[in-house]
KEBA-675282 format. One record per atom (N, C-alpha, C, O): residue number from 1; chain; atom name; x, y, z. Coordinates in Angstrom, 1 decimal, decimal comma. Layout:
n/chain/atom/east/north/up
NUM/A/CA/X/Y/Z .
...
This chain:
n/chain/atom/east/north/up
1/A/N/-0,2/-84,6/160,9 .
1/A/CA/0,6/-85,1/162,4 .
1/A/C/-0,5/-85,0/163,0 .
1/A/O/-1,4/-84,5/162,2 .
2/A/N/-0,9/-85,3/164,0 .
2/A/CA/-2,0/-84,9/164,9 .
2/A/C/-1,3/-85,2/166,3 .
2/A/O/-0,5/-86,1/166,2 .
3/A/N/-1,7/-84,5/167,7 .
3/A/CA/-1,2/-84,8/168,8 .
3/A/C/-2,6/-85,4/169,7 .
3/A/O/-3,8/-85,1/169,5 .
4/A/N/-2,0/-86,0/170,6 .
4/A/CA/-2,7/-87,2/171,8 .
4/A/C/-2,1/-86,9/173,3 .
4/A/O/-0,9/-87,1/173,7 .
5/A/N/-3,0/-86,6/174,0 .
5/A/CA/-2,4/-86,8/175,2 .
5/A/C/-2,8/-88,0/176,4 .
5/A/O/-3,9/-88,3/176,8 .
6/A/N/-1,6/-88,4/176,8 .
6/A/CA/-1,7/-89,9/177,8 .
6/A/C/-2,1/-89,0/179,1 .
6/A/O/-1,1/-88,4/179,4 .
7/A/N/-3,2/-88,8/179,9 .
7/A/CA/-3,6/-89,0/181,3 .
7/A/C/-2,5/-89,3/182,3 .
7/A/O/-1,9/-88,6/183,1 .
8/A/N/-2,4/-91,0/181,8 .
8/A/CA/-1,9/-92,3/183,0 .
8/A/C/-0,7/-92,3/182,8 .
8/A/O/0,0/-93,2/183,4 .
9/A/N/-0,1/-91,3/182,0 .
9/A/CA/1,6/-91,6/181,9 .
9/A/C/2,4/-90,0/181,8 .
9/A/O/3,6/-89,6/181,8 .
10/A/N/0,7/-88,9/181,8 .
10/A/CA/1,4/-87,8/181,6 .
10/A/C/2,6/-87,5/180,6 .
10/A/O/3,8/-87,3/180,9 .
11/A/N/2,1/-87,6/179,2 .
11/A/CA/3,0/-87,2/178,0 .
11/A/C/1,9/-86,9/177,0 .
11/A/O/0,7/-87,0/177,1 .
12/A/N/2,6/-86,4/176,0 .
12/A/CA/1,8/-85,7/174,8 .
12/A/C/2,6/-86,4/173,5 .
12/A/O/3,7/-86,0/173,0 .
13/A/N/1,6/-87,5/173,1 .
13/A/CA/2,2/-88,0/171,6 .
13/A/C/1,9/-87,3/170,5 .
13/A/O/0,8/-87,0/170,2 .
14/A/N/3,2/-86,9/169,6 .
14/A/CA/2,8/-86,2/168,0 .
14/A/C/2,7/-87,8/167,1 .
14/A/O/3,7/-88,6/167,1 .
15/A/N/1,1/-88,0/166,1 .
15/A/CA/1,1/-89,0/165,5 .
15/A/C/1,3/-88,8/164,4 .
15/A/O/1,3/-87,6/164,1 .
16/A/N/1,4/-89,6/163,7 .
16/A/CA/2,0/-89,3/161,8 .
16/A/C/0,7/-90,0/160,8 .
16/A/O/0,1/-91,0/161,3 .
17/A/N/0,2/-89,5/159,6 .
17/A/CA/-0,8/-89,8/159,0 .
17/A/C/-1,1/-91,4/158,7 .
17/A/O/-2,1/-91,8/158,2 .
18/A/N/0,3/-92,2/159,3 .
18/A/CA/-0,9/-93,9/159,5 .
18/A/C/-0,5/-94,6/160,5 .
18/A/O/-0,5/-95,9/160,6 .
19/A/N/-0,2/-93,7/161,7 .
19/A/CA/-1,0/-93,7/163,2 .
19/A/C/0,9/-94,2/163,9 .
19/A/O/1,1/-94,6/165,1 .
20/A/N/1,6/-93,9/163,2 .
20/A/CA/3,4/-94,2/164,4 .
20/A/C/3,3/-92,6/164,9 .
20/A/O/3,1/-91,5/164,6 .
21/A/N/3,7/-93,5/165,9 .
21/A/CA/4,3/-92,0/166,9 .
21/A/C/5,3/-91,8/166,7 .
21/A/O/6,1/-92,7/166,7 .
22/A/N/5,6/-90,6/166,4 .
22/A/CA/6,8/-89,4/165,9 .
22/A/C/7,7/-89,0/167,0 .
22/A/O/9,0/-89,0/167,0 .
23/A/N/6,8/-88,4/168,0 .
23/A/CA/7,6/-87,8/169,4 .
23/A/C/6,9/-88,3/170,9 .
23/A/O/5,7/-88,7/171,0 .
24/A/N/7,4/-88,1/171,4 .
24/A/CA/7,1/-88,2/172,8 .
24/A/C/7,0/-87,1/173,8 .
24/A/O/8,1/-87,2/174,3 .
25/A/N/6,4/-86,3/174,2 .
25/A/CA/6,8/-85,0/175,2 .
25/A/C/6,2/-84,6/176,1 .
25/A/O/5,0/-84,2/176,1 .
26/A/N/7,1/-84,7/177,2 .
26/A/CA/6,9/-84,7/178,7 .
26/A/C/7,2/-83,0/179,3 .
26/A/O/7,8/-82,7/180,4 .
27/A/N/6,9/-82,3/178,5 .
27/A/CA/6,8/-80,5/179,4 .
27/A/C/6,4/-80,6/180,6 .
27/A/O/7,3/-80,4/181,4 .
28/A/N/5,1/-80,9/181,1 .
28/A/CA/5,0/-80,6/181,9 .
28/A/C/5,3/-81,4/183,2 .
28/A/O/5,2/-81,3/184,5 .
29/A/N/5,6/-82,2/182,5 .
29/A/CA/6,4/-83,6/183,9 .
29/A/C/7,6/-84,5/183,4 .
29/A/O/7,6/-85,7/183,2 .
30/A/N/8,7/-83,8/183,2 .
30/A/CA/9,8/-84,8/182,8 .
30/A/C/10,1/-85,6/183,4 .
30/A/O/10,0/-85,6/184,6 .
31/A/N/10,6/-86,5/182,8 .
31/A/CA/10,9/-88,4/182,8 .
31/A/C/12,0/-88,1/184,0 .
31/A/O/12,9/-87,4/183,6 .
32/A/N/12,0/-88,5/185,6 .
32/A/CA/13,2/-88,4/186,7 .
32/A/C/14,1/-90,1/186,0 .
32/A/O/13,6/-91,2/185,9 .
33/A/N/15,1/-89,8/185,7 .
33/A/CA/16,0/-91,3/185,8 .
33/A/C/17,1/-91,0/186,9 .
33/A/O/17,4/-89,8/187,2 .
34/A/N/17,8/-92,4/187,6 .
34/A/CA/18,8/-92,2/188,5 .
34/A/C/20,2/-92,5/187,3 .
34/A/O/21,4/-92,5/187,6 .
35/A/N/19,9/-92,7/186,4 .
35/A/CA/21,5/-92,8/185,7 .
35/A/C/22,3/-92,0/186,0 .
35/A/O/22,0/-91,0/186,7 .
36/A/N/23,6/-92,2/185,4 .
36/A/CA/24,6/-92,3/185,4 .
36/A/C/25,1/-90,8/184,4 .
36/A/O/25,7/-89,8/184,8 .
37/A/N/24,9/-91,1/183,1 .
37/A/CA/25,0/-91,0/181,7 .
37/A/C/24,3/-90,4/181,1 .
37/A/O/23,2/-90,6/181,6 .
38/A/N/24,2/-89,6/179,9 .
38/A/CA/23,0/-89,9/179,4 .
38/A/C/23,2/-90,5/178,3 .
38/A/O/23,1/-89,8/177,3 .
39/A/N/23,6/-91,6/178,2 .
39/A/CA/23,3/-92,4/176,8 .
39/A/C/22,6/-93,6/178,1 .
39/A/O/21,5/-94,2/177,8 .
40/A/N/23,2/-94,1/179,7 .
40/A/CA/22,2/-95,0/180,1 .
40/A/C/20,9/-94,5/180,3 .
40/A/O/20,1/-95,4/180,5 .
41/A/N/20,4/-93,0/180,3 .
41/A/CA/18,8/-92,5/180,5 .
41/A/C/18,8/-92,9/179,8 .
41/A/O/18,8/-94,1/179,8 .
42/A/N/18,7/-92,3/178,7 .
42/A/CA/17,9/-92,6/177,0 .
42/A/C/17,3/-93,8/177,3 .
42/A/O/16,1/-94,1/177,5 .
43/A/N/18,8/-94,7/177,3 .
43/A/CA/18,6/-97,0/177,0 .
43/A/C/17,1/-97,1/178,2 .
43/A/O/16,1/-97,7/177,8 .
44/A/N/17,0/-96,4/179,8 .
44/A/CA/15,9/-96,3/181,1 .
44/A/C/14,9/-96,1/180,4 .
44/A/O/13,9/-96,7/180,1 .
45/A/N/15,2/-94,9/180,0 .
45/A/CA/14,0/-94,4/179,4 .
45/A/C/13,5/-94,9/177,9 .
45/A/O/12,3/-94,9/177,8 .
46/A/N/14,0/-95,2/177,3 .
46/A/CA/13,4/-96,6/176,3 .
46/A/C/12,9/-97,8/177,1 .
46/A/O/12,1/-98,5/176,6 .
47/A/N/13,3/-98,0/177,8 .
47/A/CA/12,6/-99,7/178,3 .
47/A/C/11,3/-99,1/179,0 .
47/A/O/10,4/-99,9/179,2 .
48/A/N/11,1/-98,1/179,4 .
48/A/CA/10,0/-97,4/180,1 .
48/A/C/9,2/-97,4/178,6 .
48/A/O/8,6/-98,2/178,0 .
49/A/N/9,6/-96,2/178,5 .
49/A/CA/8,3/-95,9/177,2 .
49/A/C/8,3/-96,6/175,4 .
49/A/O/7,5/-96,3/174,6 .
50/A/N/9,5/-97,5/175,1 .
50/A/CA/9,4/-97,7/173,9 .
50/A/C/8,5/-98,4/173,3 .
50/A/O/8,6/-98,7/172,1 .
51/A/N/7,5/-98,7/174,0 .
51/A/CA/6,4/-99,7/173,2 .
51/A/C/5,0/-98,5/173,2 .
51/A/O/4,0/-98,8/172,6 .
52/A/N/5,2/-97,0/173,9 .
52/A/CA/4,9/-95,8/173,2 .
52/A/C/4,9/-95,7/171,6 .
52/A/O/4,1/-95,5/170,7 .
53/A/N/6,5/-95,9/171,6 .
53/A/CA/6,9/-95,2/170,2 .
53/A/C/7,1/-96,5/169,1 .
53/A/O/7,4/-96,3/168,0 .
54/A/N/6,7/-97,7/169,7 .
54/A/CA/6,0/-98,8/168,8 .
54/A/C/7,7/-99,9/169,1 .
54/A/O/7,6/-101,1/168,7 .
55/A/N/8,5/-99,6/169,6 .
55/A/CA/9,5/-100,7/170,3 .
55/A/C/9,6/-101,8/171,1 .
55/A/O/9,2/-101,7/172,2 .
56/A/N/10,1/-103,4/170,6 .
56/A/CA/9,5/-104,1/171,4 .
56/A/C/10,7/-104,4/172,3 .
56/A/O/11,8/-103,8/172,1 .
57/A/N/10,5/-105,4/173,4 .
57/A/CA/12,2/-105,4/174,5 .
57/A/C/12,9/-105,5/173,6 .
57/A/O/13,8/-104,8/173,4 .
58/A/N/12,6/-106,8/172,4 .
58/A/CA/13,3/-107,2/171,7 .
58/A/C/14,5/-106,2/171,2 .
58/A/O/15,7/-106,3/171,0 .
59/A/N/13,7/-105,0/170,9 .
59/A/CA/14,7/-104,4/169,8 .
59/A/C/15,0/-103,3/170,8 .
59/A/O/15,3/-102,1/170,4 .
60/A/N/15,0/-103,5/172,1 .
60/A/CA/15,9/-102,1/172,6 .
60/A/C/17,2/-103,3/173,0 .
60/A/O/18,3/-102,7/173,2 .
61/A/N/17,4/-104,4/173,0 .
61/A/CA/18,7/-105,7/173,5 .
61/A/C/20,6/-104,9/172,9 .
61/A/O/21,7/-105,0/173,4 .
62/A/N/20,3/-104,3/172,1 .
62/A/CA/21,6/-104,0/172,0 .
62/A/C/21,8/-102,5/171,9 .
62/A/O/22,7/-102,1/171,2 .
63/A/N/21,2/-101,8/172,5 .
63/A/CA/21,4/-100,2/172,9 .
63/A/C/22,7/-99,9/173,4 .
63/A/O/23,2/-99,1/172,7 .
64/A/N/23,4/-100,2/174,3 .
64/A/CA/25,0/-100,3/174,7 .
64/A/C/25,9/-100,6/173,4 .
64/A/O/27,0/-100,2/173,5 .
65/A/N/25,5/-101,1/172,3 .
65/A/CA/26,4/-101,5/171,0 .
65/A/C/26,3/-100,7/170,0 .
65/A/O/25,2/-100,5/169,5 .
66/A/N/27,2/-100,2/169,4 .
66/A/CA/26,7/-100,0/167,9 .
66/A/C/26,6/-100,1/167,2 .
66/A/O/26,5/-101,3/167,1 .
67/A/N/26,6/-99,5/165,7 .
67/A/CA/25,8/-100,4/164,2 .
67/A/C/27,4/-101,1/164,1 .
67/A/O/28,5/-100,8/164,6 .
68/A/N/26,7/-102,0/163,3 .
68/A/CA/27,9/-102,5/162,7 .
68/A/C/28,2/-102,2/161,2 .
68/A/O/27,5/-101,5/160,5 .
69/A/N/29,4/-102,8/160,9 .
69/A/CA/30,3/-102,2/159,6 .
69/A/C/29,5/-103,6/158,8 .
69/A/O/28,7/-103,2/157,9 .
70/A/N/29,6/-104,9/158,9 .
70/A/CA/29,9/-106,0/158,2 .
70/A/C/27,9/-107,0/158,6 .
70/A/O/27,2/-106,8/159,6 .
71/A/N/27,8/-107,5/158,0 .
71/A/CA/26,4/-107,9/158,1 .
71/A/C/26,4/-108,9/159,5 .
71/A/O/27,5/-109,2/160,0 .
72/A/N/25,3/-109,2/160,2 .
72/A/CA/24,9/-109,7/161,3 .
72/A/C/23,6/-110,7/160,9 .
72/A/O/22,8/-110,7/160,1 .
73/A/N/24,0/-111,4/162,1 .
73/A/CA/22,3/-112,5/161,6 .
73/A/C/21,3/-111,4/163,6 .
73/A/O/21,0/-111,7/164,7 .
74/A/N/21,3/-110,0/162,7 .
74/A/CA/20,2/-109,9/163,8 .
74/A/C/19,0/-108,6/163,3 .
74/A/O/18,7/-107,6/162,6 .
75/A/N/18,7/-109,2/164,2 .
75/A/CA/16,5/-108,7/163,5 .
75/A/C/16,7/-107,3/163,8 .
75/A/O/17,8/-106,8/164,1 .
76/A/N/15,7/-106,6/163,7 .
76/A/CA/15,3/-105,1/163,9 .
76/A/C/16,2/-104,9/165,2 .
76/A/O/16,4/-105,9/165,9 .
77/A/N/16,7/-103,8/165,5 .
77/A/CA/16,9/-103,2/166,7 .
77/A/C/17,9/-102,2/167,2 .
77/A/O/19,0/-102,2/166,8 .
78/A/N/17,7/-101,4/167,9 .
78/A/CA/18,3/-99,8/168,2 .
78/A/C/20,3/-100,0/168,7 .
78/A/O/20,7/-100,8/169,5 .
79/A/N/20,9/-99,2/168,1 .
79/A/CA/22,2/-99,3/168,7 .
79/A/C/22,8/-97,3/169,0 .
79/A/O/22,6/-96,3/168,3 .
80/A/N/23,1/-97,5/169,5 .
80/A/CA/23,7/-96,0/170,2 .
80/A/C/24,7/-96,0/168,9 .
80/A/O/25,6/-96,7/168,4 .
81/A/N/24,1/-94,4/168,4 .
81/A/CA/25,2/-93,4/167,7 .
81/A/C/25,8/-92,8/168,5 .
81/A/O/27,0/-92,7/168,3 .
82/A/N/25,2/-92,0/169,5 .
82/A/CA/26,0/-91,1/169,9 .
82/A/C/25,7/-90,5/170,9 .
82/A/O/24,6/-90,9/171,3 .
83/A/N/26,3/-89,2/171,7 .
83/A/CA/25,5/-88,4/172,3 .
83/A/C/26,3/-87,0/171,8 .
83/A/O/27,3/-86,9/171,1 .
84/A/N/25,4/-85,8/172,4 .
84/A/CA/25,7/-84,4/172,5 .
84/A/C/25,2/-83,8/173,4 .
84/A/O/24,0/-84,0/173,7 .
85/A/N/26,2/-82,8/174,2 .
85/A/CA/25,5/-81,9/175,4 .
85/A/C/25,8/-80,5/174,6 .
85/A/O/26,5/-80,2/173,6 .
86/A/N/24,9/-80,0/175,4 .
86/A/CA/24,9/-78,6/175,5 .
86/A/C/24,6/-77,4/176,4 .
86/A/O/23,6/-76,9/176,0 .
87/A/N/24,8/-77,0/176,9 .
87/A/CA/24,6/-76,3/178,5 .
87/A/C/24,1/-77,3/179,3 .
87/A/O/24,9/-78,1/179,8 .
88/A/N/22,9/-77,2/179,5 .
88/A/CA/22,6/-78,2/180,6 .
88/A/C/21,7/-79,1/180,3 .
88/A/O/21,1/-79,8/181,1 .
89/A/N/21,6/-79,3/178,8 .
89/A/CA/21,3/-80,9/178,0 .
89/A/C/21,7/-81,5/177,3 .
89/A/O/22,7/-81,0/176,8 .
90/A/N/21,3/-82,7/176,9 .
90/A/CA/21,9/-83,8/176,0 .
90/A/C/21,2/-84,3/175,2 .
90/A/O/20,0/-83,8/175,5 .
91/A/N/21,2/-84,9/174,5 .
91/A/CA/20,7/-85,9/173,4 .
91/A/C/21,0/-87,2/172,7 .
91/A/O/21,8/-87,1/171,8 .
92/A/N/20,6/-88,1/173,0 .
92/A/CA/21,6/-89,7/173,0 .
92/A/C/20,5/-90,1/171,5 .
92/A/O/19,3/-90,3/171,4 .
93/A/N/21,1/-90,1/170,9 .
93/A/CA/20,8/-90,8/169,9 .
93/A/C/20,8/-92,7/169,2 .
93/A/O/22,1/-92,9/169,2 .
94/A/N/20,6/-93,2/169,0 .
94/A/CA/20,5/-94,8/168,5 .
94/A/C/19,7/-94,7/167,0 .
94/A/O/18,9/-94,0/166,5 .
95/A/N/20,5/-95,8/166,6 .
95/A/CA/20,4/-96,3/165,1 .
95/A/C/19,1/-97,5/164,5 .
95/A/O/18,9/-98,5/165,2 .
96/A/N/18,4/-97,1/163,4 .
96/A/CA/17,7/-98,8/163,5 .
96/A/C/18,5/-99,2/162,6 .
96/A/O/18,8/-98,8/161,4 .
97/A/N/18,8/-100,4/163,7 .
97/A/CA/19,6/-101,1/162,1 .
97/A/C/18,5/-102,8/161,9 .
97/A/O/17,3/-103,2/162,2 .
98/A/N/19,4/-103,3/161,4 .
98/A/CA/18,7/-104,4/160,3 .
98/A/C/19,7/-105,4/160,1 .
98/A/O/20,4/-105,0/159,1 .
99/A/N/20,1/-106,5/160,6 .
99/A/CA/21,3/-107,4/160,4 .
99/A/C/22,5/-106,9/160,7 .
99/A/O/23,5/-107,4/160,2 .
100/A/N/22,5/-105,9/161,4 .
100/A/CA/23,4/-105,5/162,0 .
100/A/C/23,8/-104,1/162,2 .
100/A/O/24,5/-103,5/163,0 .
101/A/N/22,9/-103,6/160,7 .
101/A/CA/23,7/-102,3/159,6 .
101/A/C/22,6/-101,9/160,0 .
101/A/O/21,6/-102,5/160,3 .
102/A/N/23,0/-99,7/160,1 .
102/A/CA/22,3/-99,2/160,2 .
102/A/C/21,1/-98,8/158,9 .
102/A/O/21,4/-98,6/157,8 .
103/A/N/19,9/-98,7/159,3 .
103/A/CA/18,9/-98,0/157,9 .
103/A/C/19,3/-96,5/157,7 .
103/A/O/20,1/-95,8/158,3 .
104/A/N/18,7/-96,3/156,9 .
104/A/CA/19,6/-94,9/156,0 .
104/A/C/18,1/-93,8/156,8 .
104/A/O/16,9/-93,8/156,6 .
105/A/N/19,2/-93,0/157,6 .
105/A/CA/18,0/-91,9/158,6 .
105/A/C/16,7/-92,4/159,2 .
105/A/O/15,7/-91,8/159,4 .
106/A/N/17,1/-93,8/159,6 .
106/A/CA/16,1/-93,9/161,3 .
106/A/C/16,8/-94,3/162,1 .
106/A/O/17,8/-95,0/161,9 .
107/A/N/16,2/-94,0/163,7 .
107/A/CA/16,4/-94,0/164,2 .
107/A/C/15,3/-93,2/165,8 .
107/A/O/14,2/-92,7/165,8 .
108/A/N/16,4/-93,3/167,0 .
108/A/CA/15,1/-92,2/167,4 .
108/A/C/16,5/-91,5/168,4 .
108/A/O/17,6/-91,9/168,5 .
109/A/N/15,8/-90,1/169,0 .
109/A/CA/16,9/-89,1/169,8 .
109/A/C/16,0/-89,0/171,1 .
109/A/O/14,8/-89,0/170,9 .
110/A/N/16,4/-89,0/171,9 .
110/A/CA/16,0/-89,0/172,8 .
110/A/C/16,4/-87,4/173,9 .
110/A/O/17,4/-87,8/174,4 .
111/A/N/16,3/-86,6/174,2 .
111/A/CA/16,8/-85,4/174,6 .
111/A/C/16,6/-85,3/176,4 .
111/A/O/15,7/-86,0/176,9 .
112/A/N/17,3/-84,7/177,3 .
112/A/CA/17,2/-84,8/178,6 .
112/A/C/17,5/-83,5/179,2 .
112/A/O/18,0/-82,7/178,6 .
113/A/N/17,3/-83,3/180,4 .
113/A/CA/18,2/-82,2/181,0 .
113/A/C/19,2/-82,8/181,8 .
113/A/O/19,2/-84,1/181,8 .
114/A/N/20,4/-82,2/182,6 .
114/A/CA/21,3/-83,2/183,3 .
114/A/C/21,7/-83,4/184,3 .
114/A/O/22,4/-84,4/184,5 .
115/A/N/21,4/-82,1/185,5 .
115/A/CA/21,6/-82,3/186,7 .
115/A/C/20,3/-81,6/187,0 .
115/A/O/19,8/-80,5/186,5 .
116/A/N/19,5/-82,7/188,2 .
116/A/CA/19,8/-84,2/188,0 .
116/A/C/18,4/-84,9/185,9 .
116/A/O/17,7/-84,6/184,9 .
117/A/N/19,1/-85,8/186,8 .
117/A/CA/18,4/-86,1/185,0 .
117/A/C/17,3/-86,2/184,2 .
117/A/O/16,9/-87,4/183,8 .
118/A/N/16,7/-85,2/183,8 .
118/A/CA/15,1/-85,7/183,2 .
118/A/C/14,8/-85,9/181,8 .
118/A/O/14,6/-84,9/181,1 .
119/A/N/14,7/-86,6/181,5 .
119/A/CA/14,0/-86,0/180,2 .
119/A/C/12,3/-85,7/179,5 .
119/A/O/11,2/-86,3/179,7 .
120/A/N/12,7/-84,4/178,6 .
120/A/CA/11,7/-83,9/178,1 .
120/A/C/11,7/-84,9/176,5 .
120/A/O/12,0/-86,0/177,1 .
121/A/N/11,6/-85,2/175,7 .
121/A/CA/11,7/-85,7/175,2 .
121/A/C/12,0/-86,9/174,0 .
121/A/O/13,2/-87,0/174,0 .
122/A/N/11,5/-87,7/173,3 .
122/A/CA/12,2/-88,2/172,4 .
122/A/C/11,2/-88,4/171,0 .
122/A/O/10,0/-88,5/170,9 .
123/A/N/12,7/-88,3/169,7 .
123/A/CA/11,6/-88,3/168,5 .
123/A/C/11,7/-89,9/167,8 .
123/A/O/12,7/-90,7/168,0 .
124/A/N/11,1/-90,1/167,4 .
124/A/CA/11,4/-91,5/166,2 .
124/A/C/11,5/-91,0/165,0 .
124/A/O/11,0/-89,9/165,1 .
125/A/N/12,0/-91,3/163,8 .
125/A/CA/12,2/-91,8/162,3 .
125/A/C/12,2/-92,4/162,0 .
125/A/O/12,5/-92,6/160,9 .
126/A/N/11,9/-93,6/163,0 .
126/A/CA/12,0/-95,2/162,9 .
126/A/C/11,7/-96,2/161,6 .
126/A/O/11,1/-96,8/162,5 .
127/A/N/11,6/-96,7/160,7 .
127/A/CA/10,7/-97,2/160,0 .
127/A/C/10,0/-98,5/160,3 .
127/A/O/10,6/-99,5/160,7 .
128/A/N/8,3/-98,4/160,2 .
128/A/CA/8,0/-99,3/161,5 .
128/A/C/7,7/-100,6/160,0 .
128/A/O/7,7/-101,7/160,4 .
129/A/N/7,6/-100,6/159,1 .
129/A/CA/7,2/-102,0/158,3 .
129/A/C/8,5/-101,7/156,8 .
129/A/O/8,2/-101,0/155,8 .
130/A/N/9,8/-102,3/157,0 .
130/A/CA/10,2/-102,6/155,8 .
130/A/C/11,3/-104,4/156,3 .
130/A/O/11,6/-104,8/157,4 .
131/A/N/11,4/-104,8/154,9 .
131/A/CA/11,8/-105,8/154,9 .
131/A/C/12,9/-106,0/154,4 .
131/A/O/13,0/-105,2/153,4 .
132/A/N/14,7/-107,1/154,5 .
132/A/CA/15,3/-107,0/154,4 .
132/A/C/16,4/-107,9/154,2 .
132/A/O/17,2/-108,1/155,1 .
133/A/N/16,4/-108,5/153,1 .
133/A/CA/17,1/-110,4/152,8 .
133/A/C/17,6/-110,3/152,8 .
133/A/O/18,1/-109,5/152,0 .
134/A/N/18,3/-111,0/153,6 .
134/A/CA/19,9/-111,2/153,6 .
134/A/C/20,8/-112,0/152,3 .
134/A/O/20,7/-113,1/151,9 .
135/A/N/21,8/-110,3/152,0 .
135/A/CA/22,5/-111,3/150,7 .
135/A/C/22,8/-112,5/150,8 .
135/A/O/22,4/-113,0/151,8 .
136/A/N/23,9/-113,6/149,6 .
136/A/CA/24,3/-114,4/149,6 .
136/A/C/25,6/-114,1/150,0 .
136/A/O/26,0/-113,0/149,6 .
137/A/N/26,9/-115,1/150,9 .
137/A/CA/28,0/-114,8/150,8 .
137/A/C/28,5/-114,3/149,8 .
137/A/O/29,2/-113,3/149,8 .
138/A/N/28,2/-115,0/148,6 .
138/A/CA/29,2/-114,8/147,9 .
138/A/C/28,6/-113,2/147,2 .
138/A/O/29,4/-112,6/146,6 .
139/A/N/27,3/-112,7/147,3 .
139/A/CA/27,5/-110,9/147,5 .
139/A/C/28,0/-110,2/148,2 .
139/A/O/28,6/-109,2/147,8 .
140/A/N/28,0/-110,5/149,3 .
140/A/CA/28,7/-109,8/150,3 .
140/A/C/30,9/-109,9/149,9 .
140/A/O/31,9/-109,1/149,9 .
141/A/N/30,8/-110,7/149,8 .
141/A/CA/32,3/-110,3/149,5 .
141/A/C/32,4/-109,9/147,9 .
141/A/O/33,3/-109,0/147,8 .
142/A/N/31,9/-110,2/147,0 .
142/A/CA/32,0/-109,0/146,1 .
142/A/C/31,5/-107,5/146,1 .
142/A/O/31,8/-106,8/145,2 .
143/A/N/30,4/-107,1/147,5 .
143/A/CA/30,3/-105,4/147,7 .
143/A/C/32,0/-105,3/148,3 .
143/A/O/32,8/-104,5/148,1 .
144/A/N/32,0/-106,3/148,9 .
144/A/CA/33,6/-105,9/149,6 .
144/A/C/34,3/-105,5/149,0 .
144/A/O/35,0/-104,5/149,2 .
145/A/N/34,5/-106,6/148,0 .
145/A/CA/36,3/-106,4/146,8 .
145/A/C/35,7/-105,2/145,9 .
145/A/O/36,2/-105,0/144,8 .
146/A/N/34,7/-104,3/146,3 .
146/A/CA/34,3/-103,1/145,6 .
146/A/C/35,2/-102,0/145,8 .
146/A/O/35,3/-101,7/147,0 .
147/A/N/36,0/-101,4/145,0 .
147/A/CA/37,1/-100,2/145,4 .
147/A/C/36,2/-99,2/145,5 .
147/A/O/35,0/-99,5/145,3 .
148/A/N/36,5/-97,9/145,9 .
148/A/CA/35,8/-96,4/146,1 .
148/A/C/35,8/-95,8/144,2 .
148/A/O/34,8/-95,4/143,7 .
149/A/N/36,6/-95,9/143,9 .
149/A/CA/37,1/-95,4/142,2 .
149/A/C/35,3/-96,5/141,9 .
149/A/O/34,3/-96,1/141,4 .
150/A/N/35,5/-97,8/142,3 .
150/A/CA/34,6/-98,4/141,5 .
150/A/C/32,9/-98,2/142,1 .
150/A/O/31,8/-98,6/141,7 .
151/A/N/33,3/-97,8/142,9 .
151/A/CA/31,8/-97,7/144,1 .
151/A/C/31,6/-96,5/143,4 .
151/A/O/30,6/-96,9/142,7 .
152/A/N/31,8/-95,3/142,9 .
152/A/CA/31,7/-93,8/142,4 .
152/A/C/31,0/-93,8/141,0 .
152/A/O/30,0/-93,2/140,8 .
153/A/N/32,0/-94,8/139,9 .
153/A/CA/31,4/-95,3/139,1 .
153/A/C/29,7/-96,3/139,1 .
153/A/O/28,6/-96,0/138,5 .
154/A/N/30,1/-97,2/139,7 .
154/A/CA/28,5/-97,7/139,6 .
154/A/C/27,7/-96,7/140,5 .
154/A/O/26,5/-96,6/140,2 .
155/A/N/27,8/-96,3/141,2 .
155/A/CA/26,9/-94,7/141,8 .
155/A/C/26,3/-93,8/140,7 .
155/A/O/25,2/-93,4/140,7 .
156/A/N/27,5/-93,6/139,5 .
156/A/CA/27,0/-92,7/138,5 .
156/A/C/27,7/-91,4/139,0 .
156/A/O/27,0/-90,5/138,9 .
157/A/N/29,3/-90,9/139,6 .
157/A/CA/29,3/-90,4/140,1 .
157/A/C/31,2/-90,2/139,2 .
157/A/O/32,2/-91,0/138,9 .
158/A/N/31,0/-88,8/139,0 .
158/A/CA/32,1/-88,3/138,2 .
158/A/C/33,0/-88,4/139,0 .
158/A/O/32,7/-88,6/140,1 .
159/A/N/34,3/-88,3/138,8 .
159/A/CA/35,5/-88,3/139,3 .
159/A/C/35,4/-86,7/140,9 .
159/A/O/35,7/-86,9/142,1 .
160/A/N/35,1/-85,3/140,2 .
160/A/CA/35,0/-84,5/140,6 .
160/A/C/33,3/-84,7/141,8 .
160/A/O/33,3/-84,5/143,0 .
161/A/N/32,6/-85,0/141,3 .
161/A/CA/31,3/-85,7/142,5 .
161/A/C/31,8/-86,8/143,7 .
161/A/O/31,5/-86,9/144,9 .
162/A/N/32,7/-87,5/142,9 .
162/A/CA/33,5/-88,4/143,7 .
162/A/C/33,7/-87,9/145,5 .
162/A/O/33,5/-88,3/146,6 .
163/A/N/34,4/-87,0/144,8 .
163/A/CA/35,2/-86,2/145,2 .
163/A/C/34,6/-85,3/146,7 .
163/A/O/35,2/-85,2/147,8 .
164/A/N/33,4/-84,7/146,5 .
164/A/CA/33,4/-84,2/147,2 .
164/A/C/32,1/-84,8/148,2 .
164/A/O/31,7/-84,3/149,3 .
165/A/N/31,6/-86,1/147,4 .
165/A/CA/30,9/-86,9/147,6 .
165/A/C/31,9/-88,0/149,6 .
165/A/O/31,4/-88,3/150,7 .
166/A/N/33,3/-88,1/149,1 .
166/A/CA/33,6/-88,6/149,9 .
166/A/C/34,5/-87,8/151,1 .
166/A/O/35,5/-88,1/151,8 .
167/A/N/33,5/-86,6/150,9 .
167/A/CA/34,5/-85,5/151,7 .
167/A/C/35,7/-84,8/151,6 .
167/A/O/36,1/-83,9/152,4 .
168/A/N/36,3/-85,2/150,6 .
168/A/CA/37,8/-84,8/150,3 .
168/A/C/37,7/-83,7/149,7 .
168/A/O/37,5/-84,1/148,5 .
169/A/N/37,7/-82,5/149,7 .
169/A/CA/38,2/-81,0/149,1 .
169/A/C/38,5/-80,9/147,7 .
169/A/O/39,5/-81,4/147,4 .
170/A/N/37,4/-80,2/146,4 .
170/A/CA/38,6/-80,0/145,4 .
170/A/C/39,5/-79,1/145,6 .
170/A/O/39,5/-78,4/146,6 .
171/A/N/40,3/-79,1/144,3 .
171/A/CA/41,1/-78,5/144,4 .
171/A/C/41,3/-77,4/143,0 .
171/A/O/42,3/-76,6/142,9 .
């Protein structure tokens, strides 16, 4: 990873070995926003700086929505995952989604100071290049019909592993 400085916009960008920007740092000059909530401040920031992270305006159109639990006719988007507050800071997180579903371990997080709201940094774990083909309606119906026990069997999990995997405590 290497770091570059953008003097015009006054931020540092950490770039991975593939040339993908993974972090923007505004430590010298936090980005002021007039938004009333962390989610709104982060969304506003992503509209201003999303291009620096490799995000297109079309990918930012659903920042107010949560990821879906069923397939949708949607290309790559970023959707609200949640926010966490600690003392005078907050982090707003957005999932990278495809077909409305979250992409495994992929998204954007925006950190800010709260009073007044100022963006400090943003991190990206997005996958810049991937393809997903929408499965047939028949395949979707079949997948939705699989119960938890069958899903565990298909994943090669024993009953004890399945209980731990699902969060159910073992006795």
